[in-house]
C-alpha positions as CSV (number, residue, x, y, z in Angstrom):
1,M,-9.4,34.9,24.9
2,H,-8.7,34.4,21.2
3,I,-9.0,30.8,20.3
4,A,-8.2,28.8,17.1
5,M,-9.7,25.4,16.3
6,I,-7.5,23.3,13.9
7,G,-7.9,19.8,12.6
8,Q,-11.6,19.6,11.9
9,K,-12.9,19.7,8.3
10,G,-14.7,22.9,9.0
11,M,-17.9,24.6,10.1
12,P,-20.8,24.4,9.7
13,A,-20.8,20.7,10.7
14,H,-22.4,18.7,7.9
15,Y,-21.2,15.3,9.1
16,G,-18.5,13.9,11.4
17,G,-18.3,13.7,15.1
18,V,-15.2,16.0,15.4
19,E,-16.9,18.6,13.2
20,R,-20.1,18.5,15.3
21,H,-18.0,18.8,18.5
22,V,-16.0,21.8,17.3
23,H,-19.1,23.5,15.9
24,D,-21.1,23.3,19.1
25,L,-18.2,24.0,21.4
26,S,-17.1,27.0,19.4
27,A,-20.6,28.5,19.3
28,R,-20.9,28.1,23.1
29,L,-17.4,29.7,23.7
30,V,-18.6,32.7,21.7
31,K,-21.6,33.0,24.0
32,H,-19.2,33.0,26.9
33,G,-17.5,36.1,25.4
34,H,-14.5,34.6,23.7
35,A,-13.3,35.2,20.1
36,V,-13.1,31.9,18.2
37,T,-11.7,31.1,14.8
38,V,-12.5,27.7,13.2
39,Y,-10.2,26.7,10.3
40,G,-11.8,24.6,7.6
41,R,-11.6,23.3,4.0
42,K,-13.8,24.7,1.3
43,W,-14.6,21.3,-0.2
44,Y,-16.3,20.4,3.1
45,T,-18.0,23.6,4.2
46,K,-19.2,24.7,0.8
47,T,-19.8,28.2,2.2
48,D,-18.5,31.7,1.6
49,K,-19.7,33.0,5.0
50,K,-17.2,34.7,7.2
51,T,-19.0,33.9,10.4
52,I,-21.5,31.4,11.7
53,D,-23.0,31.6,15.2
54,G,-20.5,34.4,15.9
55,V,-17.5,32.1,15.1
56,Q,-15.0,33.4,12.5
57,L,-14.4,31.0,9.6
58,V,-11.1,30.7,7.8
59,H,-10.5,28.4,4.8
60,T,-7.0,27.3,4.0
61,P,-5.8,25.0,1.2
62,S,-5.5,21.2,1.4
63,I,-4.6,18.4,-0.9
64,H,-8.0,16.7,-1.1
65,T,-7.0,13.0,-1.0
66,K,-7.6,10.3,1.5
67,H,-4.1,10.4,3.0
68,L,-3.1,14.1,2.5
69,D,-6.3,16.1,3.1
70,A,-6.2,16.3,6.9
71,I,-2.4,16.8,7.3
72,T,-2.1,19.4,4.6
73,G,-5.2,21.3,5.8
74,T,-3.8,21.2,9.3
75,F,-0.4,22.5,8.1
76,T,-1.8,25.5,6.2
77,A,-4.1,26.3,9.1
78,T,-1.2,26.2,11.5
79,I,0.9,28.5,9.5
80,H,-1.9,31.0,9.2
81,A,-2.6,30.8,12.9
82,L,1.1,31.6,13.7
83,F,0.6,35.1,12.4
84,S,-2.8,35.7,14.1
85,H,-1.7,36.0,17.7
86,F,-4.0,33.5,19.3
87,D,-4.0,32.9,23.0
88,I,-5.0,29.2,22.5
89,I,-4.5,26.9,19.5
90,H,-6.7,23.9,20.0
91,Y,-6.0,20.8,17.8
92,H,-8.6,18.2,17.3
93,G,-7.6,14.6,16.6
94,V,-4.3,12.7,16.9
95,G,-3.5,13.1,13.2
96,P,-3.5,16.9,13.3
97,S,-1.5,16.9,16.6
98,L,1.5,15.7,14.5
99,L,2.0,19.4,13.7
100,S,1.3,20.8,17.1
101,W,5.1,21.2,17.6
102,I,5.0,24.1,15.2
103,P,3.3,26.7,17.5
104,R,5.2,25.3,20.5
105,L,8.4,26.2,18.7
106,F,7.5,29.3,16.7
107,S,4.8,30.9,19.0
108,P,5.9,30.0,22.5
109,R,3.4,32.5,24.1
110,T,0.5,30.6,22.6
111,K,-0.9,27.7,24.6
112,V,-1.5,24.5,22.7
113,I,-4.4,22.2,23.7
114,T,-5.1,18.9,21.9
115,T,-8.3,16.8,22.2
116,F,-7.8,13.1,21.7
117,H,-11.1,12.1,20.0
118,S,-10.4,8.4,19.2
119,I,-7.8,5.8,18.5
120,D,-7.9,6.4,14.8
121,R,-5.4,3.7,13.9
122,Y,-8.0,1.1,14.9
123,H,-10.2,2.2,12.0
124,Q,-10.2,-0.3,9.2
125,K,-10.0,2.2,6.3
126,W,-6.3,2.9,7.1
127,E,-3.4,0.9,5.7
128,N,-0.3,0.2,7.8
129,F,1.6,3.3,6.6
130,A,-1.2,5.6,7.8
131,K,-1.6,3.6,11.0
132,F,2.1,4.2,11.8
133,F,1.6,8.0,11.6
134,L,-1.6,7.8,13.6
135,R,0.2,5.9,16.3
136,L,2.8,8.6,16.2
137,G,0.0,11.2,16.4
138,E,-1.2,9.7,19.6
139,R,2.2,10.2,21.2
140,T,2.4,13.8,19.9
141,A,-1.1,14.5,21.3
142,C,0.2,13.6,24.7
143,L,3.7,15.1,24.3
144,F,3.5,18.5,22.5
145,A,0.3,19.9,24.0
146,H,0.3,22.0,27.2
147,E,-2.8,20.0,28.0
148,T,-4.5,17.0,26.5
149,I,-8.3,16.5,26.7
150,T,-9.8,13.0,26.3
151,I,-13.5,12.6,25.5
152,S,-14.1,9.2,27.2
153,Q,-12.9,7.5,30.3
154,S,-11.4,4.7,28.3
155,L,-9.3,7.1,26.3
156,T,-8.2,8.7,29.6
157,Q,-7.0,5.4,30.8
158,Y,-5.5,4.5,27.5
159,C,-3.3,7.7,27.5
160,E,-2.1,7.0,31.0
161,N,-1.3,3.3,30.3
162,E,0.3,3.8,26.8
163,Y,2.0,7.2,27.2
164,N,2.1,7.8,31.0
165,K,0.1,10.9,30.3
166,K,-2.5,12.3,32.7
167,T,-5.2,13.9,30.6
168,V,-8.3,16.0,31.4
169,Y,-11.6,14.1,30.8
170,I,-14.2,16.2,29.2
171,P,-16.7,14.2,27.2
172,N,-18.5,15.1,24.0
173,G,-21.6,17.2,24.4
174,V,-24.8,18.1,22.6
175,T,-27.1,21.0,22.5
176,S,-30.6,20.1,23.6
177,K,-33.3,20.8,21.0
178,E,-37.1,20.7,20.9
179,I,-38.8,17.8,19.2
180,P,-39.4,19.0,15.6
181,T,-43.1,19.1,14.6
182,D,-42.3,19.1,10.9
183,T,-42.3,15.6,9.4
184,S,-41.7,16.5,5.8
185,T,-38.5,14.6,5.8
186,L,-40.3,11.4,6.9
187,K,-42.8,11.8,4.0
188,K,-39.9,12.3,1.5
189,Y,-38.4,8.9,2.4
190,G,-41.8,7.1,2.8
191,L,-41.4,6.9,6.6
192,T,-43.9,7.3,9.4
193,K,-43.3,8.2,13.1
194,N,-41.9,5.4,15.3
195,N,-41.9,2.9,12.5
196,F,-38.2,2.9,11.6
197,I,-34.9,2.3,13.2
198,V,-31.9,4.4,12.2
199,M,-28.1,4.3,12.0
200,V,-26.3,7.7,11.6
201,S,-22.6,7.3,10.7
202,R,-19.9,7.7,8.1
203,L,-20.0,4.5,6.1
204,V,-16.7,3.0,7.0
205,P,-16.1,-0.7,7.9
206,H,-15.5,-0.2,11.6
207,K,-18.9,1.5,12.1
208,G,-20.5,-1.9,11.4
209,A,-23.3,-1.0,8.9
210,H,-22.9,-4.3,7.2
211,V,-23.5,-6.1,10.5
212,L,-26.7,-4.1,11.0
213,I,-28.0,-4.8,7.5
214,E,-27.5,-8.5,7.9
215,A,-29.1,-8.6,11.3
216,F,-32.1,-6.6,9.9
217,H,-32.4,-9.0,7.0
218,N,-32.4,-12.0,9.3
219,L,-34.9,-10.4,11.7
220,K,-37.4,-10.1,8.8
221,A,-36.6,-13.5,7.3
222,N,-37.1,-15.2,10.7
223,N,-40.3,-13.5,11.6
224,P,-42.5,-13.6,8.5
225,Q,-45.8,-13.5,10.5
226,N,-44.9,-10.6,12.7
227,T,-46.6,-7.6,11.1
228,D,-44.7,-5.0,13.1
229,I,-41.3,-6.4,12.1
230,Q,-42.4,-6.8,8.4
231,N,-43.5,-3.1,8.3
232,L,-40.3,-1.9,10.1
233,K,-37.8,0.1,8.0
234,L,-34.1,0.7,8.5
235,V,-32.7,4.1,7.6
236,I,-29.0,4.5,7.1
237,V,-27.9,8.2,7.3
238,G,-24.3,8.7,6.1
239,G,-22.0,8.4,3.1
240,T,-18.6,7.6,1.9
241,A,-15.4,8.7,3.7
242,Y,-12.9,7.6,1.0
243,T,-14.7,4.2,1.2
244,D,-16.6,4.1,-2.1
245,D,-16.0,0.3,-2.5
246,Y,-17.4,-0.4,0.9
247,V,-20.5,1.7,0.3
248,K,-21.1,-0.1,-3.0
249,K,-21.0,-3.4,-1.1
250,L,-23.5,-2.1,1.4
251,H,-25.9,-1.2,-1.3
252,I,-25.5,-4.6,-2.9
253,Q,-26.0,-6.2,0.5
254,A,-29.2,-4.2,1.1
255,S,-30.6,-4.8,-2.4
256,G,-32.1,-8.1,-1.4
257,V,-33.6,-6.7,1.8
258,N,-36.9,-4.8,1.8
259,D,-37.3,-1.5,3.5
260,I,-33.7,-0.3,3.8
261,I,-33.3,3.4,2.9
262,F,-29.9,5.1,2.3
263,T,-30.2,8.9,2.7
264,D,-26.5,9.9,2.3
265,F,-25.2,12.5,4.8
266,Q,-27.9,14.7,6.4
267,S,-27.7,17.5,9.0
268,G,-29.7,20.2,10.6
269,E,-33.5,20.0,10.7
270,I,-33.6,17.0,8.3
271,L,-31.4,15.0,10.6
272,D,-33.3,16.2,13.7
273,Q,-36.6,14.9,12.3
274,I,-35.0,11.5,11.6
275,Y,-33.6,11.2,15.1
276,A,-36.7,12.5,16.9
277,H,-39.3,10.3,15.2
278,S,-37.3,7.0,15.0
279,K,-38.2,4.0,17.1
280,A,-34.5,3.7,18.1
281,L,-31.0,4.5,17.0
282,I,-28.7,1.5,16.4
283,H,-24.9,2.0,16.7
284,P,-23.0,-1.2,15.9
285,S,-19.5,0.4,15.8
286,F,-16.4,-1.7,16.6
287,A,-14.3,1.3,17.8
288,E,-15.2,4.9,19.0
289,G,-14.2,7.9,21.0
290,L,-17.6,8.9,22.4
291,P,-20.1,8.9,19.5
292,I,-22.0,12.2,19.2
293,T,-24.7,10.5,17.1
294,V,-25.6,8.4,20.1
295,L,-25.7,11.4,22.3
296,Q,-27.9,13.3,19.9
297,A,-30.4,10.4,19.7
298,M,-30.5,10.2,23.5
299,S,-31.1,14.0,23.7
300,F,-34.3,13.4,21.7
301,S,-35.4,10.8,24.3
302,R,-34.8,8.0,21.9
303,P,-33.8,4.5,22.9
304,V,-30.4,3.4,21.6
305,L,-29.1,-0.1,21.0
306,L,-25.3,-0.2,21.2
307,S,-22.4,-2.6,20.6
308,A,-20.7,-3.5,23.9
309,I,-17.5,-1.5,23.5
310,P,-16.2,0.4,26.5
311,E,-17.1,3.8,25.1
312,H,-20.7,2.9,24.7
313,M,-20.9,1.3,28.1
314,E,-19.9,4.6,29.7
315,L,-23.2,6.0,28.7
316,T,-25.6,3.7,30.6
317,D,-25.7,0.6,32.7
318,D,-28.9,-0.7,31.2
319,I,-27.9,-4.1,29.9
320,R,-31.0,-4.4,27.8
321,I,-29.6,-2.2,25.1
322,F,-26.2,-3.9,24.5
323,F,-25.2,-6.6,22.0
324,K,-21.9,-8.3,21.2
325,T,-19.6,-6.3,18.9
326,N,-19.4,-7.5,15.3
327,D,-22.0,-10.3,16.1
328,V,-25.0,-10.5,13.7
329,D,-26.9,-13.0,15.8
330,S,-26.5,-11.0,19.0
331,L,-27.7,-7.8,17.3
332,E,-30.7,-9.7,15.8
333,K,-31.6,-11.1,19.2
334,R,-31.3,-7.7,20.8
335,L,-33.5,-6.1,18.1
336,M,-36.1,-8.8,18.6
337,E,-36.1,-8.3,22.4
338,F,-36.4,-4.5,22.0
339,L,-39.2,-4.7,19.6
340,S,-41.1,-7.1,21.9
341,M,-41.0,-4.6,24.7
342,S,-44.1,-2.6,25.5
343,T,-44.3,0.9,24.2
344,E,-44.1,2.1,27.9
345,K,-40.8,0.3,28.5
346,R,-39.3,1.7,25.3
347,E,-40.4,5.2,26.3
348,E,-38.9,4.7,29.7
349,I,-35.6,3.8,28.2
350,G,-35.7,6.9,26.0
351,Q,-36.7,9.2,29.0
352,K,-33.8,7.9,31.0
353,N,-31.5,8.6,28.1
354,K,-32.7,12.2,28.1
355,E,-32.0,12.5,31.8
356,V,-28.4,11.2,31.3
357,I,-27.8,13.8,28.6
358,I,-29.1,16.7,30.8
359,E,-27.0,15.5,33.7
360,K,-23.6,14.8,32.0
361,Y,-23.4,15.7,28.3
362,T,-24.7,19.2,27.5
363,W,-22.4,21.9,26.2
364,Q,-23.9,24.3,28.7
365,V,-21.9,22.6,31.4
366,L,-19.0,21.1,29.4
367,A,-17.9,24.3,27.6
368,Q,-17.1,25.8,31.0
369,E,-14.8,22.9,31.7
370,V,-12.9,23.5,28.5
371,I,-12.7,27.2,29.3
372,T,-11.2,26.2,32.7
373,V,-8.5,24.2,30.9
374,Y,-7.7,27.2,28.7
375,Y,-7.5,29.6,31.7
376,K,-5.5,27.2,33.8
377,N,-2.7,27.1,31.2
378,L,-2.8,30.8,30.5
379,Y,-2.8,31.6,34.2
380,T,0.1,29.2,34.9
381,A,2.2,30.8,32.2
382,H,1.4,34.4,33.3
383,T,2.2,33.5,37.0
384,K,5.5,32.0,36.1
385,K,6.4,35.0,34.1
386,H,5.4,37.3,36.9
387,V,7.5,35.3,39.4
388,Q,10.5,35.5,37.1
389,T,10.1,39.3,36.7
390,L,10.0,39.7,40.5
391,R,13.2,37.6,40.9
392,E,15.0,39.7,38.2
393,I,14.2,43.0,40.0
394,G,15.1,41.5,43.4
395,A,11.7,41.8,44.9
């Protein structure tokens, strides 16, 4: 099959859950023998390479502003794809799906698949005008695609309840990696193994970094005699996503707290070192699809502490790791309880996380499920055409 990926910022994935999803899925599809083209925007990829991991890269123009970047990049990618004779055009995200009617109308032989990654209109960075179109994008993701994929069970239920649309549940996946032996990144930031907690995320309000910073501050202030807590560091990996004012507020908020380190966006080996050698990943998000950052930490056998939103609660039934959403006191209490556990209990949580990843969330298994969706739609179309031909010749 010849497959196009549209809607993501590009490949290689420097940051962003959708970008990581598309990168890993596309590379795995190539290993299965398919031709994959990933459309991207030059400001994000910062590369002149034509291929990565066997995937063809195509850059198309976009208007690089908060409200226009995604839709204009999707439009130019869609127009380019119309003339490239793809078997499958796969849109990622409800915003990009607004334009999925174009190949349905102008390239009827091409099958259109959309992955519904999250309810983006819940994200606090968008104003009402943008939220209106994101709501419309949810409808088009369910209406225009030949098949809609949802990455969490709660999104599957949401599409059925809101739009009477039965979708295919295929969760996000990760590629398992060995624990990195290099610790140069830790030294760069003044860190030591297992002596820091980490948050990995775009710094936008609904991800809850401000809640974590306040809880971390309170934890230290309320436990002045606890050496382990006083020596603990918080690493925040991520940067602005058209949210410069919010990021400035985070830095001001953290300025009165010892041992908070901002690294900006990181990827590859640097990020792997941070994941693998942390004490735990904290994810205080208010709204998600199915966060890849949490899956990546779990794949390194790391404990994770999560806000009690439905998408997080799909990952484990271990009540010891959850705290109330947008609740500083609850997060502080959960951190204290976690840090008071024995090393053996924390390692047990991390090992169970690794087992969950191997069982349910590896691209080795999930890519084949995506391929099945592609083939089902192509096969259905070819079968209908064959039956029509037989009828026309009177067979």
